[in-house]
N, C-alpha and C positions, 0 to 999 in steps of 0.2 A: 348095116343100120339094125337092131334090136329092137325086135317088137314082141309084146304080147299074144297071147295066143286071144285075148277079147281082141286085140288090134287085127290080127289073122280074121279073125269072125266076121268084126264089120269090112270088113276091106273085100270079105267074101259075098256078105248081102248087100253092098253098093254094088261089086260088079253085077250082081246078081240082078242085080235092080235098073239098072242100064240097058239090060235085054228086054226085060219083063216094059218096065215104066219109066220112060225118061220122066216124067215129072215125080213119080215116086224118087228116082234117081238124085233128083234135084233136092229133095226135101230130105233125105240121108246125106247128104252131103253137106246141105247147111245145117243138120245137128252136130255135125261133128268137122272142127276143124283141123287140119294136119299142120304139126311143126316140124321145124327142120331136121332135127333130129330123128323125129318118128317114134317117142318115145310114149305110150299112153300105159292107163291104168284107170281101173273103173275103182269105184271109191274104199270098195271091200279090199282090192287087191293093193292101193295106196295107202290103207292101215294095218294091211300083213308086210309092207315092205317095214313100214315105219315099226314094226314089233321085230321083225328078223336081222333091221340095221339102225342099232342107236345113234347114227349119224344122218340118218334121212332126215329131210327137214320140209315141212308142212307149209304153205305158202297160201294163205285167201286174199285173194285180188277182187272183192265184191266189194261194193258201196257200203259203210257203215250204217247207214238205213236201212239198209235191207237184210245184213246182222242180225238188227235189231230185233227184225217182224219175224226172221224164219230161221235163226239161230247159227251155233256158232260151237265146229269140230272143236273140241276139249283140247287134243295134242297140237292144235295150230301155235307153229311157232313164231312165224310173221303173217302180219296185214299189212298189206300196202294195197289200198284199191286201185285197179287199173283204169276206170272212169269212172267219175262224179256226178251226183244227179246235180243239174242247178239249177236251184230255188229259186234265181232270178229272171229265169226265164219261160216262162207255162206256153206250151206249146198248143194251141187250138183243135189245130186239126187231128194230133194223136189224141189230144186230150188229157196231157201228159206235161213232165219235165223231163227235159231234153238229158240223155245221157252224154257228158265231155270228158274226155282225155284227160287223166289227171300226168298234168306237164311235167312233175317233179316224181312221178312214176322210178323211173333207171336210177336215179340220185336216191330217191330213199328206199327202194330193193338192194342196192346197193352196201347204202351204209347199213341196214339189218343184217343181210348176210355176213358182212365184215362183222361186226359185233357179236356174232354167232359164230366167230371163226371159219365160219363154213367152207371147205375143203372144195375146187375146181374139182376134184370127180364123186363128191359126195352128193347122193341123190336128193333132189330140189325135186317138192311134188306140188306142182300148182293149181290148185281148184277153184271155180266161180261158181255160180249158181247149178250151172245144166252143162257143163264143158264144149260148150258151145261156138262161145264167139271172145269170152273173155283171158279163158286159162293159157289159151295155145297163145296168141299172142306175147304174151306177159311170158309165158315160157321161153317164148325165140328173142327176148330182148334179155332175159337168164342167160340162155347161152352166148346170144353176142357177147355178154360178159368175160368169156370163158370158161364157165362149168358145162362139165360134158356129159352130164348126167340127168335131163330135169325130163320130168315126168308132165303128162298135160292129164288130169283126171277127165274123161269121158264122160261122165254122168252127173258129175259135181255135186254140190253140196246138198238139190234139190230131188235132180233126177227127171226123167219124163214123167209129161202129164199123162192122165188117167186118158183115154179116149171115151169112153162111155159111164152111164151112171150118172147119179146126185151132184157128183162130186167132178163129172168130165170139165175135164182143163186144169184141176189142180194138178201140181208138180207132187207125184206121190209114188211115184213107179224108180226103183233105185235108187242110185245120190247116199253120200254120206248120212242123211236122216233118217230116209227111210230103212237102210241095210241095219237098222239096229247099231250101230258106231256109236263110238263117246260122243254127247254134244249135249249142249245148254244155251239157256240164253244167255247165261252171264258170260262177260266175253273179259279174260286176264286181262287186269290194267298193265301191265305187263309184256303185254301182246299188241293192244288196241293201239289201231292207228292216230295219228293225231294230226288236225289240218294242218299244224306250223311244223310240223317235220321236214 
């Protein structure tokens, strides 16, 4: 199983956390979800991989509304949401709208990969907001389709949250946008997900 330096460092951090504090270890594990292939990159490493290999494909699996307000990585090749906000069902307890799985994800991602003529051994890089809950399971679905070089972006588009200061809780640590990589609020119409696809 191939692993990047970032993965090895993260694994060491998690292992150290287990011996120091079980609560900290649970928090680390919750912030990082493993994939079947065990292939991970940071946003910076994803961009470098795309620069080094013109066959590499970047897949964004965030909800379109999320992208509207946070931005979009300019070199994104495919946009298919893993989950979508259910606007028909407000959850009073969480004071928000629930996220529901995009039941057409597998069909839609397969069609997009085939339309771009992505080979089974081409690098496929999957990114969500923070790398914690959507990119890894989406990467696993792509792996199950027979793709053998599928990466999850561990810090996602927005990265981690600030721990202190006036902006505490804002996602401004690492991630695609915070690493100074090319992004915009404008979404390429040829890449943008359409609900009727």
